[in-house]
KOLGUKOL-589144 format. One record per residue (C-alpha): residue number from 1; residue in one letter; chain; x, y, z. Coordinates in Angstrom, 3 decimals, padded with zeros to 6 digits. Layout:
N
<node><nr>NUM</nr><rest>A</rest><kette>A</kette><x>X</x><y>Y</y><z>Z</z></node>
...
END
This chain:
148
<node><nr>1</nr><rest>M</rest><kette>A</kette><x>-000.083</x><y>000.017</y><z>000.071</z></node>
<node><nr>2</nr><rest>S</rest><kette>A</kette><x>001.731</x><y>003.442</y><z>-001.502</z></node>
<node><nr>3</nr><rest>T</rest><kette>A</kette><x>001.788</x><y>006.357</y><z>001.347</z></node>
<node><nr>4</nr><rest>K</rest><kette>A</kette><x>001.302</x><y>009.673</y><z>000.295</z></node>
<node><nr>5</nr><rest>L</rest><kette>A</kette><x>002.875</x><y>012.554</y><z>001.797</z></node>
<node><nr>6</nr><rest>D</rest><kette>A</kette><x>000.718</x><y>014.354</y><z>004.303</z></node>
<node><nr>7</nr><rest>M</rest><kette>A</kette><x>001.775</x><y>017.896</y><z>003.837</z></node>
<node><nr>8</nr><rest>Q</rest><kette>A</kette><x>000.199</x><y>019.034</y><z>007.154</z></node>
<node><nr>9</nr><rest>N</rest><kette>A</kette><x>002.604</x><y>016.862</y><z>008.761</z></node>
<node><nr>10</nr><rest>F</rest><kette>A</kette><x>005.196</x><y>017.932</y><z>006.874</z></node>
<node><nr>11</nr><rest>L</rest><kette>A</kette><x>005.055</x><y>021.737</y><z>007.586</z></node>
<node><nr>12</nr><rest>K</rest><kette>A</kette><x>004.378</x><y>020.932</y><z>010.845</z></node>
<node><nr>13</nr><rest>T</rest><kette>A</kette><x>007.691</x><y>018.545</y><z>011.405</z></node>
<node><nr>14</nr><rest>M</rest><kette>A</kette><x>009.848</x><y>021.327</y><z>009.609</z></node>
<node><nr>15</nr><rest>N</rest><kette>A</kette><x>008.075</x><y>024.072</y><z>011.471</z></node>
<node><nr>16</nr><rest>D</rest><kette>A</kette><x>009.121</x><y>022.276</y><z>014.930</z></node>
<node><nr>17</nr><rest>D</rest><kette>A</kette><x>012.566</x><y>021.650</y><z>013.926</z></node>
<node><nr>18</nr><rest>E</rest><kette>A</kette><x>013.300</x><y>025.259</y><z>013.726</z></node>
<node><nr>19</nr><rest>M</rest><kette>A</kette><x>015.827</x><y>024.744</y><z>010.535</z></node>
<node><nr>20</nr><rest>Y</rest><kette>A</kette><x>014.338</x><y>026.992</y><z>008.007</z></node>
<node><nr>21</nr><rest>I</rest><kette>A</kette><x>012.814</x><y>030.819</y><z>008.156</z></node>
<node><nr>22</nr><rest>C</rest><kette>A</kette><x>011.935</x><y>033.297</y><z>005.972</z></node>
<node><nr>23</nr><rest>I</rest><kette>A</kette><x>013.265</x><y>036.943</y><z>006.166</z></node>
<node><nr>24</nr><rest>N</rest><kette>A</kette><x>012.467</x><y>039.665</y><z>003.489</z></node>
<node><nr>25</nr><rest>E</rest><kette>A</kette><x>011.231</x><y>037.139</y><z>000.922</z></node>
<node><nr>26</nr><rest>V</rest><kette>A</kette><x>014.548</x><y>034.957</y><z>001.593</z></node>
<node><nr>27</nr><rest>I</rest><kette>A</kette><x>014.639</x><y>031.140</y><z>003.074</z></node>
<node><nr>28</nr><rest>Y</rest><kette>A</kette><x>017.503</x><y>030.534</y><z>005.335</z></node>
<node><nr>29</nr><rest>T</rest><kette>A</kette><x>018.675</x><y>027.641</y><z>007.247</z></node>
<node><nr>30</nr><rest>W</rest><kette>A</kette><x>020.455</x><y>027.479</y><z>010.701</z></node>
<node><nr>31</nr><rest>N</rest><kette>A</kette><x>023.575</x><y>026.298</y><z>010.668</z></node>
<node><nr>32</nr><rest>G</rest><kette>A</kette><x>024.296</x><y>026.559</y><z>014.523</z></node>
<node><nr>33</nr><rest>N</rest><kette>A</kette><x>025.590</x><y>030.215</y><z>014.298</z></node>
<node><nr>34</nr><rest>N</rest><kette>A</kette><x>023.514</x><y>032.242</y><z>012.022</z></node>
<node><nr>35</nr><rest>W</rest><kette>A</kette><x>020.846</x><y>032.028</y><z>009.340</z></node>
<node><nr>36</nr><rest>M</rest><kette>A</kette><x>022.676</x><y>030.816</y><z>006.088</z></node>
<node><nr>37</nr><rest>L</rest><kette>A</kette><x>020.752</x><y>031.424</y><z>002.669</z></node>
<node><nr>38</nr><rest>I</rest><kette>A</kette><x>019.815</x><y>028.302</y><z>001.164</z></node>
<node><nr>39</nr><rest>S</rest><kette>A</kette><x>019.027</x><y>027.765</y><z>-002.307</z></node>
<node><nr>40</nr><rest>D</rest><kette>A</kette><x>015.694</x><y>026.400</y><z>-004.274</z></node>
<node><nr>41</nr><rest>K</rest><kette>A</kette><x>018.314</x><y>023.609</y><z>-005.163</z></node>
<node><nr>42</nr><rest>Y</rest><kette>A</kette><x>019.007</x><y>022.809</y><z>-001.636</z></node>
<node><nr>43</nr><rest>G</rest><kette>A</kette><x>015.950</x><y>023.159</y><z>000.108</z></node>
<node><nr>44</nr><rest>E</rest><kette>A</kette><x>014.520</x><y>020.794</y><z>-002.559</z></node>
<node><nr>45</nr><rest>A</rest><kette>A</kette><x>017.466</x><y>018.451</y><z>-002.078</z></node>
<node><nr>46</nr><rest>A</rest><kette>A</kette><x>016.775</x><y>018.840</y><z>001.516</z></node>
<node><nr>47</nr><rest>T</rest><kette>A</kette><x>013.088</x><y>018.119</y><z>001.361</z></node>
<node><nr>48</nr><rest>L</rest><kette>A</kette><x>014.200</x><y>014.783</y><z>-000.921</z></node>
<node><nr>49</nr><rest>A</rest><kette>A</kette><x>015.631</x><y>013.411</y><z>001.827</z></node>
<node><nr>50</nr><rest>W</rest><kette>A</kette><x>013.174</x><y>014.184</y><z>004.511</z></node>
<node><nr>51</nr><rest>I</rest><kette>A</kette><x>010.990</x><y>012.265</y><z>002.154</z></node>
<node><nr>52</nr><rest>K</rest><kette>A</kette><x>013.050</x><y>009.181</y><z>001.456</z></node>
<node><nr>53</nr><rest>R</rest><kette>A</kette><x>013.487</x><y>009.005</y><z>005.148</z></node>
<node><nr>54</nr><rest>R</rest><kette>A</kette><x>009.850</x><y>009.218</y><z>006.655</z></node>
<node><nr>55</nr><rest>V</rest><kette>A</kette><x>007.504</x><y>008.848</y><z>003.598</z></node>
<node><nr>56</nr><rest>P</rest><kette>A</kette><x>009.827</x><y>006.971</y><z>001.145</z></node>
<node><nr>57</nr><rest>D</rest><kette>A</kette><x>006.560</x><y>005.696</y><z>-001.420</z></node>
<node><nr>58</nr><rest>S</rest><kette>A</kette><x>005.733</x><y>009.437</y><z>-002.261</z></node>
<node><nr>59</nr><rest>L</rest><kette>A</kette><x>009.428</x><y>009.809</y><z>-002.964</z></node>
<node><nr>60</nr><rest>S</rest><kette>A</kette><x>009.806</x><y>011.983</y><z>-006.272</z></node>
<node><nr>61</nr><rest>R</rest><kette>A</kette><x>011.813</x><y>015.371</y><z>-007.266</z></node>
<node><nr>62</nr><rest>S</rest><kette>A</kette><x>007.809</x><y>016.894</y><z>-008.147</z></node>
<node><nr>63</nr><rest>T</rest><kette>A</kette><x>006.925</x><y>015.884</y><z>-004.889</z></node>
<node><nr>64</nr><rest>A</rest><kette>A</kette><x>010.190</x><y>017.449</y><z>-003.316</z></node>
<node><nr>65</nr><rest>R</rest><kette>A</kette><x>009.503</x><y>020.451</y><z>-005.391</z></node>
<node><nr>66</nr><rest>Q</rest><kette>A</kette><x>006.089</x><y>020.603</y><z>-004.162</z></node>
<node><nr>67</nr><rest>A</rest><kette>A</kette><x>006.704</x><y>020.259</y><z>-000.471</z></node>
<node><nr>68</nr><rest>W</rest><kette>A</kette><x>009.570</x><y>022.382</y><z>-000.778</z></node>
<node><nr>69</nr><rest>E</rest><kette>A</kette><x>007.255</x><y>025.098</y><z>-002.463</z></node>
<node><nr>70</nr><rest>T</rest><kette>A</kette><x>004.677</x><y>024.687</y><z>-000.213</z></node>
<node><nr>71</nr><rest>L</rest><kette>A</kette><x>007.312</x><y>025.332</y><z>003.151</z></node>
<node><nr>72</nr><rest>K</rest><kette>A</kette><x>008.442</x><y>028.648</y><z>001.577</z></node>
<node><nr>73</nr><rest>L</rest><kette>A</kette><x>004.817</x><y>030.325</y><z>000.890</z></node>
<node><nr>74</nr><rest>D</rest><kette>A</kette><x>003.967</x><y>029.014</y><z>004.822</z></node>
<node><nr>75</nr><rest>L</rest><kette>A</kette><x>007.703</x><y>030.305</y><z>006.274</z></node>
<node><nr>76</nr><rest>L</rest><kette>A</kette><x>006.877</x><y>033.384</y><z>004.612</z></node>
<node><nr>77</nr><rest>A</rest><kette>A</kette><x>003.546</x><y>033.515</y><z>005.527</z></node>
<node><nr>78</nr><rest>S</rest><kette>A</kette><x>004.931</x><y>033.545</y><z>009.497</z></node>
<node><nr>79</nr><rest>S</rest><kette>A</kette><x>008.207</x><y>036.155</y><z>008.664</z></node>
<node><nr>80</nr><rest>P</rest><kette>A</kette><x>008.838</x><y>037.437</y><z>012.086</z></node>
<node><nr>81</nr><rest>K</rest><kette>A</kette><x>008.990</x><y>041.084</y><z>012.296</z></node>
<node><nr>82</nr><rest>V</rest><kette>A</kette><x>011.911</x><y>042.209</y><z>013.852</z></node>
<node><nr>83</nr><rest>N</rest><kette>A</kette><x>012.279</x><y>045.403</y><z>015.801</z></node>
<node><nr>84</nr><rest>R</rest><kette>A</kette><x>015.545</x><y>046.020</y><z>016.969</z></node>
<node><nr>85</nr><rest>H</rest><kette>A</kette><x>016.228</x><y>048.188</y><z>019.780</z></node>
<node><nr>86</nr><rest>R</rest><kette>A</kette><x>020.337</x><y>047.550</y><z>019.878</z></node>
<node><nr>87</nr><rest>V</rest><kette>A</kette><x>023.092</x><y>046.784</y><z>017.153</z></node>
<node><nr>88</nr><rest>L</rest><kette>A</kette><x>024.035</x><y>043.062</y><z>016.921</z></node>
<node><nr>89</nr><rest>I</rest><kette>A</kette><x>027.296</x><y>041.637</y><z>016.036</z></node>
<node><nr>90</nr><rest>P</rest><kette>A</kette><x>027.319</x><y>038.457</y><z>015.377</z></node>
<node><nr>91</nr><rest>C</rest><kette>A</kette><x>030.759</x><y>036.723</y><z>015.905</z></node>
<node><nr>92</nr><rest>Q</rest><kette>A</kette><x>031.725</x><y>033.074</y><z>015.610</z></node>
<node><nr>93</nr><rest>G</rest><kette>A</kette><x>030.748</x><y>031.316</y><z>018.946</z></node>
<node><nr>94</nr><rest>A</rest><kette>A</kette><x>028.832</x><y>034.853</y><z>020.464</z></node>
<node><nr>95</nr><rest>Y</rest><kette>A</kette><x>026.846</x><y>037.680</y><z>019.619</z></node>
<node><nr>96</nr><rest>V</rest><kette>A</kette><x>027.815</x><y>040.976</y><z>020.713</z></node>
<node><nr>97</nr><rest>S</rest><kette>A</kette><x>024.700</x><y>043.195</y><z>021.622</z></node>
<node><nr>98</nr><rest>I</rest><kette>A</kette><x>025.086</x><y>047.418</y><z>022.308</z></node>
<node><nr>99</nr><rest>N</rest><kette>A</kette><x>022.076</x><y>048.620</y><z>023.385</z></node>
<node><nr>100</nr><rest>E</rest><kette>A</kette><x>020.918</x><y>052.500</y><z>023.126</z></node>
<node><nr>101</nr><rest>D</rest><kette>A</kette><x>022.652</x><y>053.028</y><z>025.976</z></node>
<node><nr>102</nr><rest>G</rest><kette>A</kette><x>025.984</x><y>051.644</y><z>024.558</z></node>
<node><nr>103</nr><rest>V</rest><kette>A</kette><x>026.040</x><y>049.029</y><z>027.171</z></node>
<node><nr>104</nr><rest>I</rest><kette>A</kette><x>028.016</x><y>045.962</y><z>025.824</z></node>
<node><nr>105</nr><rest>T</rest><kette>A</kette><x>026.656</x><y>042.330</y><z>026.639</z></node>
<node><nr>106</nr><rest>T</rest><kette>A</kette><x>027.237</x><y>039.281</y><z>024.958</z></node>
<node><nr>107</nr><rest>M</rest><kette>A</kette><x>024.795</x><y>036.136</y><z>024.393</z></node>
<node><nr>108</nr><rest>L</rest><kette>A</kette><x>025.425</x><y>032.914</y><z>022.992</z></node>
<node><nr>109</nr><rest>P</rest><kette>A</kette><x>024.016</x><y>032.220</y><z>019.136</z></node>
<node><nr>110</nr><rest>D</rest><kette>A</kette><x>020.100</x><y>031.592</y><z>018.719</z></node>
<node><nr>111</nr><rest>R</rest><kette>A</kette><x>018.144</x><y>031.653</y><z>016.106</z></node>
<node><nr>112</nr><rest>V</rest><kette>A</kette><x>015.732</x><y>033.965</y><z>017.654</z></node>
<node><nr>113</nr><rest>H</rest><kette>A</kette><x>018.017</x><y>036.838</y><z>017.155</z></node>
<node><nr>114</nr><rest>H</rest><kette>A</kette><x>017.443</x><y>036.162</y><z>012.931</z></node>
<node><nr>115</nr><rest>C</rest><kette>A</kette><x>020.912</x><y>037.052</y><z>012.058</z></node>
<node><nr>116</nr><rest>T</rest><kette>A</kette><x>021.943</x><y>035.845</y><z>008.701</z></node>
<node><nr>117</nr><rest>Y</rest><kette>A</kette><x>025.768</x><y>036.682</y><z>008.289</z></node>
<node><nr>118</nr><rest>S</rest><kette>A</kette><x>028.654</x><y>036.016</y><z>011.137</z></node>
<node><nr>119</nr><rest>L</rest><kette>A</kette><x>031.739</x><y>037.582</y><z>011.047</z></node>
<node><nr>120</nr><rest>A</rest><kette>A</kette><x>034.679</x><y>035.281</y><z>010.928</z></node>
<node><nr>121</nr><rest>C</rest><kette>A</kette><x>036.411</x><y>035.986</y><z>014.036</z></node>
<node><nr>122</nr><rest>K</rest><kette>A</kette><x>035.476</x><y>035.014</y><z>018.323</z></node>
<node><nr>123</nr><rest>Y</rest><kette>A</kette><x>034.710</x><y>038.139</y><z>020.372</z></node>
<node><nr>124</nr><rest>D</rest><kette>A</kette><x>037.378</x><y>038.443</y><z>022.830</z></node>
<node><nr>125</nr><rest>P</rest><kette>A</kette><x>035.861</x><y>041.170</y><z>025.358</z></node>
<node><nr>126</nr><rest>S</rest><kette>A</kette><x>039.774</x><y>040.743</y><z>027.287</z></node>
<node><nr>127</nr><rest>A</rest><kette>A</kette><x>041.186</x><y>041.681</y><z>023.739</z></node>
<node><nr>128</nr><rest>T</rest><kette>A</kette><x>042.734</x><y>045.673</y><z>023.374</z></node>
<node><nr>129</nr><rest>R</rest><kette>A</kette><x>040.058</x><y>047.511</y><z>021.411</z></node>
<node><nr>130</nr><rest>P</rest><kette>A</kette><x>041.683</x><y>048.626</y><z>017.888</z></node>
<node><nr>131</nr><rest>M</rest><kette>A</kette><x>042.959</x><y>051.878</y><z>017.147</z></node>
<node><nr>132</nr><rest>S</rest><kette>A</kette><x>044.259</x><y>053.022</y><z>014.239</z></node>
<node><nr>133</nr><rest>T</rest><kette>A</kette><x>047.737</x><y>055.021</y><z>014.193</z></node>
<node><nr>134</nr><rest>L</rest><kette>A</kette><x>046.643</x><y>058.264</y><z>013.044</z></node>
<node><nr>135</nr><rest>V</rest><kette>A</kette><x>043.754</x><y>058.250</y><z>015.953</z></node>
<node><nr>136</nr><rest>S</rest><kette>A</kette><x>046.077</x><y>057.087</y><z>018.064</z></node>
<node><nr>137</nr><rest>E</rest><kette>A</kette><x>048.734</x><y>059.485</y><z>018.245</z></node>
<node><nr>138</nr><rest>L</rest><kette>A</kette><x>045.705</x><y>062.441</y><z>017.403</z></node>
<node><nr>139</nr><rest>A</rest><kette>A</kette><x>044.298</x><y>061.289</y><z>021.144</z></node>
<node><nr>140</nr><rest>S</rest><kette>A</kette><x>047.843</x><y>061.247</y><z>022.913</z></node>
<node><nr>141</nr><rest>G</rest><kette>A</kette><x>048.462</x><y>064.731</y><z>021.175</z></node>
<node><nr>142</nr><rest>S</rest><kette>A</kette><x>051.676</x><y>063.715</y><z>019.438</z></node>
<node><nr>143</nr><rest>G</rest><kette>A</kette><x>050.258</x><y>063.934</y><z>015.773</z></node>
<node><nr>144</nr><rest>T</rest><kette>A</kette><x>049.175</x><y>066.718</y><z>013.376</z></node>
<node><nr>145</nr><rest>V</rest><kette>A</kette><x>047.020</x><y>067.213</y><z>011.397</z></node>
<node><nr>146</nr><rest>T</rest><kette>A</kette><x>047.688</x><y>068.860</y><z>008.098</z></node>
<node><nr>147</nr><rest>A</rest><kette>A</kette><x>045.997</x><y>069.958</y><z>004.950</z></node>
<node><nr>148</nr><rest>R</rest><kette>A</kette><x>046.741</x><y>069.278</y><z>001.605</z></node>
END
């Protein structure tokens, strides 16, 4: 007996897994540190793999494509409305948050912050703040600025 893909179950499972999100009409997947853009081809491949594991009798490219397109619409319909009252700098392993009062805090990477990129560096709160040589010289009074 052939089992048909239950689209409701598929959407519920995909939403419960929280592996995909739609931000500004673009689909992203969680990589453990930030949301990463996913192409339709990879989305269809991931959907095909899901169908293969859970409903192998429904395995076909057209079913995977249809399920992926339906998931994208479902994600779009439930897109988060990001309202930021701070600057968030996503680094590897930590997000640096600077609120409206200039207070700096760190937090672990989390899907709820909707970061779609990450700097390729780790945040070290004990590191010296980088400063250009010119700014450093001007601040110490040893440098001069001349017009050209």
